[in-house]
N, C-alpha and C positions, 0 to 999 in steps of 0.2 A: 202323567198332565203338568205335575210340579214342576219336575225337571226339565220338560220344555220350556215352561214358561222360566226358568233360572237362568236355560240357554238362553235366550233371545234376551235377559234381560240387561244378562255376560255382555253378550256382545253388542249389543245398545251403549255399555258405557263403553266399553273399548272401538267403538264409530265415533265415541263422541265429546272423548277425551280430548283434551288442548295437553303439550309441553307445555311446561315450564323450565325455562332453561336459562343460564346465567350467557353474560353479554359475551366471551367466548370464545361459543357453542354454536353461533350465528353469523354466518358471514352478507356481504352484500355483492353483488355481482351483476353487472346490464341491469337493474335497477332495480332490483330481485334480489329476495330476501334468503335464502338454503342454511338447511340444516346441517353444521358436520361432517357429521357423524356416517350420514347417508345419502348427502349431496344433492338429499331433494328440495323443493319448498316448501321452505318454514310457516307450518300451521299453531298456531300457538302465542308463550307470551314472551322476552325475553327482560331477565330482571337484575337489576344493577345494585351491588349489596354494597353496607360500607363495613365493614365492623364482621366478616360473614353472616349476617344476621341482621338489618338493620339495613330496610327495603328504602334504598331510596329513587329508584325509576323502576318504570314496568312498560313495557312498551308489545299491542298484543299485533300479533299475523293472521292476515289469512290467505292462503297459497302465495305467497311466498310477499304478499302487500303491508305497508303499515298502515294502522286504520286506526290505532289508537295509540297517543304518548300519557302517559300520568309519571307526574310529581307528585312525590311526599312532603309532606312537611317534617324536618329533625325535633322528634318529638318521643314522646314514650310511649303517646297513640299513634296508629299506622294510620294516617287521614290526610287526606289528595290533598292536595298544593293547588296541580293544574292538569284540567287533562283536555289536551289537544284532537281534537278526530279533523280523518284524512278519509277523502275521497277515492275512488278505486285508479284517477293518475296521480294518486299521491296527494294532493293538493290540499293544502290546509282549508275545511268545515266552516273549520267552530271552534274557540277556546274559551275553555269555561275555566275562571278561576273564583277562589275559598280563601273566604278569613279562617282562619284558626281559633278567634274565640266569637262570636257568632257567628250569625245564619246569616252569611250576608256573600254571595255572589256574583262576579263581572262576567258577563258573556259577551263574546266577539263572532260575527258572523266572515264569513270570507266569498266573491263569489271564484268563477276560473279563472279572474286574470290576478286573484290571488290579491284582491281590491277588498278595504272592509267596508264594508255594506249596510251593519250593522249592528250599534253597541246598546247590551240592558247591563242596568242593572238589578239587583232583585234584596231587596231585606227583607230576612222570614215572609221566605213564598208571595212580597207582594212587589211589580216596578217602582224603583223610585227614581229607574232615570232609563230615557229611551230617545235617541236615534240615526238616526237613517244619513245612509253615505253613498255619496255617487262618486269617483270618481278617487276615491280615498278624502273627500272635505266633505262635510258634515251638508247636508242637502232632506229637509225637508224640518216637519215640526220636532223642536227637539221640546220632550217631553221631563219637569221633575218634581221631586217631592224634599223637602228639604226638612233639617233634625224636628221644626216643628211640626210638618204635615200638611203644609201648607205647599198647593200645588203652582209650578207658575210651565210656565210657556212660550219657545216662540220660533222664530219660523228665520231659515238661512237659504241661501241661493247659490252653489256653488261656493262654499265657505264662508261665504259672505253675512251675516247678523241680518235681517230685514228686518224683522220686530218682536 
């Protein structure tokens, strides 16, 4: 019984493991990424290094499609600087940028036409800025909280300030 469980466990690790390859071990052809060694659709991570051991960026692929692109800060700690998420058509869905020193992040969402639809900024997990977009122009209520904690709201229609 123990041997059977061990065998199932080992098979599951093999099934769900992902490759982590260098940039030159993956190639792009006809809109998809392939593993050079086997010429099969690539599922895993492609990593770019500086000086052999400093991770600069990382791309995550599923069945040959780019799903996530990550850039790291240049520092002693491995800390994420920016993440970009892609949909099944290879279009950018969401971009998240991070601050190195404090808990602050900027999130931008995009639609199928590659247009910005929403921007949100978070400080210590709290929304400090939020603005909707239509046709890449501010459209709707812009909400913000300044450094003193004062909340303000104003309205935009088709990129024009209303109140």
